[in-house]
N, C-alpha and C positions, 0 to 999 in steps of 0.2 A: 653545876650544870644548868640550873634554872637561871642563874645570873647571866650566863653566856647567851642563852636564848633570848633573854630580856634585852640584852645589848644589841643583838641582831635585829630584833623587832623595832627598836628605836632607830637603828640605822636605816631600815627599810622605810619607816615613816619619814625620816628626815630627807631621804632622797627624793620624796615626792615634792619637796619644797624647792627643788632645783628646776630651772627652766629648760635646760637642754641636756640630753644624753649624747655623748660623743663616743663613737666606737672606732676601731682600727687606728688607734693612736700608736705611732711608732715607738719602739722600745727606747729610743734615744731621747725622747721628748720628756721634759719635766713638767710639773704642775706650774712652775714659774713661767716657762716658755708658753704653755697653753694659755695662761692668764694674759700674758703679753700679747699673744696672737689675737685672742678674742676681744681685747681691749680696744682694738681698732673699730669695733662695731658699737661700743658703748662701755659703760662702767661695769666691770666685773666685780661682784661682791665676793664670790667664793669659787674656788675650783677644787673639786674633790677627786683625786686620782688614787684609787685604792691599790695597795701593794699586797703581794702574796708573801706571807711570812716564811714559807718554806724556801722559795727561790730568791727572794729579795728584789724581784723585778715587779714593776707595776703590771696590772692586768690588762693593759691596752684599751681601757675605756675610762671615761670620767664623766662627772656631772659639772655643769657650769650654772652659776646663779648670777643673773644680771640685776641691775638696779631698777630698770623700767621695762614694761612690755615692748616699748618702741625699740629698745636695744635688742631684744629677742628677735623682733621682726627684721631688723637690719641684718642680723646673722643669717636668718632663714632666706632672705632675698638673694643672697649670693649663691650662684649655681654650684660651685664646688669649693671645698676648703682643702688645701694641700699643705702639709707640713713635712719637711724633709723628704719630699718626693712621694709621700703616701697620701692618698685621698681619704679624708676623714668622713665618717658616716654620722650624720646628725639626725636626731629625732627630738621633737619638742615634747616635753613632759606635760601631761594634762593634769591640771590641779582640779580636784573635786572637793566639794564641801561634804562634811559628814552626812548631811541630810540627803545629798544626791547619792552617796554610796549606799545608804540604807535603802533607798527606794529601788536601786538597781539590784540589790541582793534579795528583795522580796519577790 
């Protein structure tokens, strides 16, 4: 039980390393297709599309990691992102240093 919670905690920390959170991903889109789509804005290092173990379907959201901050800005400058007729919702992930998190919690 403790091992499972440790794995979840590491997963939450690693997601903070991603640049963009993408929601409203169509069921029919794969991580490969997401990576290909976002590659037009810059070099995609990683695309994490979590799956539900019970249903076998992805959870309709993902995280994207780019090589440079300029790549992230290229994505955010586009008004809307549409894949297979569905408009994606994007949110930039904010990276904080440990010292900043400590100051905010005090």
